[in-house]
LUMKOLLO-119586 format. One record per residue: residue in one letter; x, y negated, z of N, C-alpha, C, O, CB in turn; residue number from 1. Coordinates in steps of 0.1 Angstrom, whole numbers. Each point is the difference from the previous one (the first is absolute). Glycine has a CB too. Layout:
BEGIN
romar; n.x; n.y; n.z; ca.x; ca.y; ca.z; c.x; c.y; c.z; o.x; o.y; o.z; cb.x; cb.y; cb.z; filum
A; X; Y; Z; X; Y; Z; X; Y; Z; X; Y; Z; X; Y; Z; NUM;
...
***
This chain:
BEGIN
romar; n.x; n.y; n.z; ca.x; ca.y; ca.z; c.x; c.y; c.z; o.x; o.y; o.z; cb.x; cb.y; cb.z; filum
M; -198; -327; -469; 9; 13; 1; 15; 1; 5; 7; 10; 2; -21; -5; -20; 1;
K; 20; -20; 22; 15; 3; 2; -9; 3; 16; 1; 10; 7; 24; -28; -26; 2;
K; -35; 7; 22; 1; 0; 17; -7; 15; 4; -4; 3; 12; 0; -35; -8; 3;
T; 2; 39; -14; -4; 17; 2; 13; 7; 4; -2; 9; 8; -18; -7; -27; 4;
V; 28; -2; 16; 12; 6; -9; 10; -6; 16; 10; 5; 4; -16; -8; -42; 5;
I; 0; -8; 42; 10; -5; 14; -6; 3; 11; 6; -1; 11; 4; -18; -21; 6;
I; -25; 25; 9; -7; 2; 14; 1; 16; -3; 8; 4; 9; -27; -27; -5; 7;
I; 16; 33; -11; 7; 13; -1; 15; 0; 4; 4; 11; 5; -20; -7; -24; 8;
A; 22; -10; 18; 17; 4; 4; 1; -3; 16; 6; 8; 8; 7; -17; -34; 9;
A; -18; -3; 29; 2; -4; 14; -13; 13; 10; 3; 3; 11; 5; -37; -19; 10;
V; -19; 38; 3; -5; 11; 2; 12; 14; 2; 4; 3; 11; -27; -16; -26; 11;
V; 28; 17; 6; 10; 9; 0; 11; -1; 7; 2; 10; 7; -9; -9; -24; 12;
I; 14; -9; 18; 10; -5; 9; -5; -1; 16; 7; 3; 8; 2; -16; -29; 13;
L; -18; 9; 23; -11; 2; 13; -1; 16; 5; 5; 5; 10; -20; -26; -21; 14;
I; 10; 26; 5; -1; 17; -2; 8; 4; 2; 1; 5; 11; -12; -2; -23; 15;
S; 21; -2; 4; 14; 4; 3; 7; -6; 9; 10; 8; 2; -10; -3; -21; 16;
S; 1; -16; 28; 7; -3; 11; -9; 7; 13; 6; 2; 10; 5; -26; -22; 17;
I; -25; 26; 9; -7; 8; 10; 6; 14; 5; 5; 3; 11; -24; -15; -21; 18;
A; 17; 19; -2; 1; 10; -3; 17; 4; 4; 2; 10; 8; -24; -14; -26; 19;
G; 34; -2; 14; 10; -2; 7; 2; 0; 14; 6; 9; 6; -4; -17; -23; 20;
A; -7; -3; 22; 0; -2; 17; -5; 12; 9; 5; 6; 10; -9; -30; -15; 21;
A; -9; 27; -4; -7; 14; 9; 13; 14; -1; 2; 8; 8; -34; -16; -16; 22;
A; 39; 6; -5; 8; 11; 0; 12; 0; 8; 5; 10; 6; -15; -7; -26; 23;
Y; 17; -18; 20; 12; -2; 9; -7; 6; 15; 4; 10; 6; 8; -36; -21; 24;
I; -23; 19; 20; -8; 2; 20; 3; 15; -3; 10; 4; 6; -35; -23; 4; 25;
T; 16; 30; -20; -2; 12; 5; 17; 5; -3; 1; 12; 5; -31; -8; -10; 26;
S; 40; -8; 1; 13; 7; 4; 8; -8; 7; 10; -4; -4; -10; 17; -14; 27;
T; -5; -17; 31; 5; -9; 10; 2; 14; 17; -10; 6; 5; -6; -36; -22; 28;
P; 27; 29; 22; -3; 9; 12; -14; -5; 7; -9; 7; 1; 35; -4; 3; 29;
E; -26; -15; 0; -13; -4; 7; -10; 4; -2; -7; 3; 10; 13; -17; -8; 30;
Y; -10; 16; -17; -12; 11; -8; 5; 14; 8; -7; 8; 7; 4; -20; -36; 31;
A; 14; 14; 26; 1; 18; 4; 0; 4; 15; -2; 12; 5; 19; -11; -26; 32;
M; -17; -11; 27; -1; 3; 15; -14; -2; 1; -6; 8; 7; 30; -15; 3; 33;
K; -33; -4; -18; -11; 1; 2; -9; 12; -3; -9; 4; 8; 16; -25; -11; 34;
E; -1; 27; -12; -6; 16; 1; 1; 9; 9; -8; 8; 4; 11; -9; -20; 35;
I; 12; -1; 20; 4; 12; 11; -9; 0; 10; -8; 10; 1; 32; -12; -2; 36;
I; -24; -10; 8; -13; 3; 12; -13; 2; -6; -8; 5; 7; 19; -21; 9; 37;
S; -14; 13; -25; -17; 3; -1; -3; 14; -6; -11; 5; 2; 7; -31; -8; 38;
D; 15; 33; -1; 1; 13; 0; 2; 10; 13; -4; 12; 0; 11; -21; -21; 39;
V; 2; 3; 33; -1; 8; 9; -13; -2; 5; -9; 9; -1; 31; -8; 5; 40;
M; -24; -13; 2; -16; -4; 5; -7; 11; -10; -1; 11; 4; 2; -42; 4; 41;
E; -5; 30; -17; -10; 9; -6; 4; 18; 3; -9; 8; 3; 5; -29; -22; 42;
N; 18; 24; 17; 5; 16; -4; 8; 3; 9; 6; 10; -2; -8; -10; -20; 43;
G; 3; -9; 35; 9; 8; 8; 15; 3; -5; 4; -5; -11; -26; 16; 18; 44;
I; 27; -6; -1; 16; 1; 1; 0; 8; -20; 8; -4; -8; 0; 10; 46; 45;
D; -14; 0; -39; -3; 5; -15; 0; -12; -13; 3; 3; -11; -19; 16; 24; 46;
G; 11; -34; -9; -2; -12; -8; 17; -4; -2; 5; -7; -9; -32; -2; 19; 47;
L; 34; 17; 5; 15; -11; -4; 9; 10; -8; 11; -6; -3; -10; -9; 27; 48;
Y; -2; 26; -28; 9; 9; -7; 2; -3; -14; 10; 1; -6; -17; 15; 22; 49;
P; -9; -24; -25; 8; -7; -15; 6; -15; 2; 3; -8; -9; -21; 20; -7; 50;
H; 20; -13; 29; 11; -13; 1; 11; 2; 1; 8; -8; -4; -20; -3; 11; 51;
L; 16; 23; 0; 17; 6; -1; 11; 1; -10; -3; 1; -12; -7; 10; 23; 52;
T; 23; -12; -7; 5; 7; -11; 5; 9; 0; -6; 5; 9; 8; -18; -14; 53;
G; 6; 22; 1; 2; 13; 3; 4; 5; 15; -4; 9; 8; 9; -10; -31; 54;
K; 4; -8; 24; 13; -1; 10; -15; -3; 17; 1; 7; 10; 30; -23; -34; 55;
A; -37; 8; 23; -10; -7; 10; -10; 15; 1; -5; 3; 11; 6; -35; -18; 56;
R; -4; 40; -4; -5; 8; -2; 1; 14; 7; -8; 7; 6; 8; -21; -24; 57;
E; 11; 15; 16; 8; 11; 10; 1; -1; 12; 1; 10; 7; 11; -7; -21; 58;
A; -13; -14; 18; 4; -2; 13; -22; -2; 8; -5; 4; 10; 42; -20; -18; 59;
A; -39; 11; 0; -17; 1; 9; -7; 17; -7; -11; 4; 2; 4; -38; -3; 60;
D; 17; 41; -6; -3; 14; 0; 3; 10; 16; -6; 7; 8; 12; -12; -36; 61;
A; 8; -2; 24; 7; 8; 15; -6; -3; 15; 0; 8; 9; 22; -10; -21; 62;
L; -29; -14; 11; -6; 1; 16; -18; 6; -4; -8; 2; 10; 26; -30; 5; 63;
S; -21; 30; -23; -14; 5; -4; 5; 17; 3; -6; 6; 9; -5; -27; -31; 64;
S; 20; 27; 16; 3; 16; 2; 2; 1; 18; -7; 8; 6; 23; -3; -34; 65;
V; -8; -14; 34; 1; -2; 15; -16; 2; 6; -6; 9; 6; 27; -27; -9; 66;
A; -23; 7; 0; -16; -3; 5; -11; 12; -6; -11; 1; 5; 17; -31; -6; 67;
D; -3; 38; -8; -9; 14; 0; 4; 14; 3; -5; 10; -1; -4; -22; -16; 68;
S; 25; 8; 23; 4; 11; 4; -7; 8; 16; -7; -5; 9; 29; -6; -26; 69;
G; -17; 23; 16; -4; 3; 14; 7; -1; 12; -4; 1; 12; -7; 11; -24; 70;
I; 25; -14; 8; 8; -5; 13; -11; -17; 7; -4; -3; 11; 34; 15; -26; 71;
F; -30; -18; 2; -12; -14; 5; -8; 5; 9; 0; -1; 12; -3; -10; -34; 72;
G; -7; 18; 14; -12; 3; 5; 1; 9; 16; -9; -1; 9; 1; 1; -37; 73;
A; 19; 7; 30; 4; 4; 12; 5; -10; 12; 1; 2; 12; 4; 18; -26; 74;
I; -2; -32; 6; 5; -7; 12; -11; -7; 1; 0; -4; 11; 23; 3; -13; 75;
I; -33; -2; -6; -14; -8; 4; -9; 7; 10; -6; -6; 9; 6; -4; -32; 76;
G; -2; 26; 20; -5; 10; 10; -14; -5; -2; -5; 4; -10; 26; 1; 30; 77;
M; -32; -15; -12; -12; 0; -2; -6; 3; -9; -9; 9; -1; 12; -20; 11; 78;
V; 6; 0; -25; -8; -2; -9; 7; 8; -9; 12; 1; 1; -23; -22; 5; 79;
S; 0; 29; -19; 7; 8; -6; 8; -11; -9; -3; -12; -2; -13; 36; 5; 80;
Q; 26; -16; -9; 6; 1; -9; -2; -10; -12; 6; -9; -4; -6; 30; 15; 81;
S; -9; -15; -15; -14; -7; -16; -7; -9; 6; -1; -11; -5; -8; 32; -9; 82;
D; 4; -19; 25; -4; -15; 1; 6; -9; 7; -6; -10; 0; -11; 16; -3; 83;
Y; 28; -5; 10; 5; -15; -2; 11; -2; -7; 8; -8; 5; -16; 3; 14; 84;
S; 11; 11; -32; 4; -6; -12; -15; -9; -5; 1; -12; -2; 19; 33; -3; 85;
D; -30; -14; 3; -9; -5; -5; -6; -19; 6; -4; -11; -5; 1; 42; 1; 86;
M; 7; -27; 20; -4; -15; 6; 11; -7; -1; -2; -10; 6; -14; 16; 10; 87;
L; 30; -6; -20; 13; -5; -1; -7; -7; -15; -1; -12; -2; 23; 32; 18; 88;
K; -25; -8; -26; -7; -9; -16; -10; -14; 2; -1; -12; -5; 0; 38; -7; 89;
S; -6; -20; 20; -13; -8; 1; 1; -15; 10; -8; -9; 1; -4; 34; -4; 90;
A; 24; -23; 8; 0; -10; 10; 7; -11; -11; -2; -12; 1; 4; 26; 26; 91;
M; 4; -11; -33; 7; -12; -11; -11; -7; -5; 2; -11; -5; 18; 25; -5; 92;
K; -31; -9; 10; -9; -8; -11; -6; -13; 17; -1; -12; 0; -12; 41; -27; 93;
E; 10; -23; 37; 0; -11; 9; 11; -12; 3; -5; -11; 4; -6; 29; 4; 94;
I; 22; -17; -10; 9; -9; 2; -3; -12; -7; -6; 0; -11; 21; 17; 16; 95;
K; -10; -28; 1; -5; -11; -3; 16; -4; -7; 9; 1; 8; -32; -6; 13; 96;
W; 26; 1; -34; 13; -5; -4; 0; -15; -5; -10; -5; -2; 15; 28; -4; 97;
S; 5; -28; 5; 2; -15; -5; 14; -2; -3; 10; 4; 7; -28; -13; 8; 98;
V; 20; 3; -27; 14; -6; -10; 5; -7; 13; -9; -4; 8; 0; -2; -37; 99;
D; 22; 5; 31; 5; -11; 10; 8; -10; -11; 1; -12; -3; 3; 29; 26; 100;
E; 0; -8; -26; 15; -9; -9; 9; 10; -10; 5; 11; 4; 0; -29; 19; 101;
I; -4; 11; -36; 4; 9; -8; 15; -10; -7; 1; -11; -5; -31; 27; 1; 102;
L; 39; -4; 7; 17; -6; -2; -1; 6; -17; -6; 9; -6; 24; -4; 37; 103;
R; -8; -15; -36; 0; -2; -14; 14; 0; -2; 6; -10; 4; -26; -2; -7; 104;
D; 27; 26; -4; 11; 0; -6; 3; 7; -16; -8; 7; -6; 13; -7; 32; 105;
N; 7; -5; -32; 1; 6; -12; -9; 12; -4; -10; -2; -7; 32; -6; 10; 106;
S; -19; 18; 1; -10; 12; -4; -9; 8; 15; -7; 10; 0; 29; -4; -23; 107;
S; -19; -13; 30; -12; 9; 11; -9; -13; 6; 2; -11; 3; 16; 34; 8; 108;
V; -24; -19; -10; -12; -7; 11; 3; 5; 15; 6; 11; 0; -27; -10; -20; 109;
T; 18; -6; 34; -3; 5; 14; -14; -4; -1; -3; -8; -8; 27; 7; 22; 110;
A; -31; 6; -5; -13; -5; 3; -3; 4; 18; -2; 12; 5; -6; -8; -34; 111;
I; 8; -14; 35; -3; 1; 15; -15; 4; 1; -7; -9; -4; 25; -9; 12; 112;
I; -26; 29; -4; -11; 2; 1; -3; 1; 16; 6; 8; 8; -5; 2; -31; 113;
S; -9; -17; 27; -7; 2; 16; -14; 11; -1; -8; -2; -10; 16; -27; 17; 114;
F; -12; 39; 2; -6; 3; 3; -3; 4; 13; 8; 3; 9; -5; -4; -28; 115;
D; -17; 2; 19; -7; 1; 12; -16; 12; 4; -11; -1; -5; 24; -26; 4; 116;
Y; -9; 35; 10; -9; 12; 0; -7; -2; 11; 4; 4; 11; 9; 11; -22; 117;
K; -28; -22; 9; -6; -3; 10; 1; -4; 16; -6; 3; 10; 0; 8; -27; 118;
E; 17; -20; 12; 9; -8; 11; 5; 7; 10; 1; -4; 11; -12; -14; -13; 119;
K; 17; 35; -3; 5; 8; 11; 13; -4; -6; 9; -5; 7; -27; 25; 1; 120;
L; 20; -19; -20; 13; 3; -4; 1; -11; -10; -10; -2; -8; 12; 28; 12; 121;
S; 7; -31; -4; 4; -11; -13; 15; -1; 1; 7; 1; 10; -28; -17; -9; 122;
G; 27; 13; -14; 10; -9; -4; 4; -2; -14; -8; -4; -8; 14; 8; 29; 123;
A; 10; -1; -24; 2; -1; -15; 9; 7; -4; 10; 1; 6; -16; -19; -7; 124;
V; 3; 25; -12; 8; 2; -10; 9; -8; -9; -3; -12; -1; -12; 26; 5; 125;
E; 27; -9; -12; 8; -9; -8; -2; 15; -13; 2; 12; 0; 20; -32; 22; 126;
L; -27; 12; -29; 0; 8; -15; 7; -6; -12; -4; -9; -7; -17; 17; 15; 127;
L; 31; 1; -9; 11; -6; -15; -11; 8; -10; -6; 10; 0; 38; -9; 7; 128;
M; -32; -11; -14; -9; 2; -16; 7; -1; -8; 8; -9; 2; -25; 1; 1; 129;
V; 19; 17; -15; 7; -2; -13; -7; 3; -7; -10; 5; 4; 27; -1; -1; 130;
K; -15; -8; -21; -9; -3; -11; 5; 15; -9; 12; 3; -3; -14; -34; 4; 131;
K; -9; 37; -2; 6; 12; -5; -12; 5; -8; -11; 2; 4; 29; 3; 17; 132;
E; -13; -5; -37; -16; 5; -13; -8; -13; 4; -12; 1; 1; 7; 31; -1; 133;
G; 14; -44; 2; -12; -14; -3; -5; -2; 13; -3; -12; 3; -9; 17; -28; 134;
E; 11; 4; 35; -10; -3; 11; 12; 1; 13; 10; 7; 2; -36; 5; -14; 135;
W; 19; -23; 20; 7; 0; 15; -4; 9; 6; -12; 1; 1; 14; -22; 3; 136;
K; 10; 35; 4; -6; 9; 8; 10; 1; 13; 11; -5; -2; -22; 17; -19; 137;
I; 9; -7; 33; 1; 1; 9; 15; 6; 1; -2; 12; -2; -23; -14; 4; 138;
D; 38; 1; 0; 13; 7; 0; 1; 6; 12; -1; 13; 0; 13; -28; -16; 139;
R; -10; 11; 28; -1; 1; 11; -5; -8; 9; 0; -12; -3; 14; 23; -3; 140;
V; -20; -6; 21; -10; -3; 13; 10; -1; 10; 7; 10; 2; -30; 3; -8; 141;
S; 26; -23; 12; 4; -3; 15; -8; -5; 7; -8; -8; -3; 26; 5; -2; 142;
L; -17; 8; 19; -13; -6; 14; 10; -12; 3; 12; 2; 3; -28; 24; 13; 143;
R; 10; -38; -16; 10; -13; 8; -8; 2; 11; 7; 3; 10; 0; -23; -27; 144;
S; -15; 18; 19; -5; -2; 18; -15; 11; 0; -6; 3; -10; 16; -36; 16; 145;
V; -11; 35; 7; -12; 8; 7; -3; -7; 13; 9; -1; 8; -3; 24; -18; 146;
D; -19; -28; 11; -6; -3; 14; -9; 7; 7; -4; -5; 11; 6; -11; -19; 147;
***
């Protein structure tokens, strides 16, 4: 009987430890970056929106509205405005992304992300991530380099 209680207690402790480790892993910025990249690969630019803070979402909406505007379409000229906007959104799915570095500080994380679009355009972006409502979200994006 005593052996059974000890074995059951050991199994409960083991299961609790595994569950705790899994909960920790899924709440890390590295896991959040993996999810962000996966969502962008699957859904294009639309996959990015759930991972943005309000501030970053406003910036993304402003860029999107410029891309969707008549002025932008007139500048492009040969490609209709809606076609170009759709092309930009779908091209996001074709970009190869990789996480180069994660820099931590007390309240935020900066992630350096490399991108390569069909070996024609490559570079790196810097993402400032903050924890909002228990999830790591992108608060600011800045271009680091373009080749």
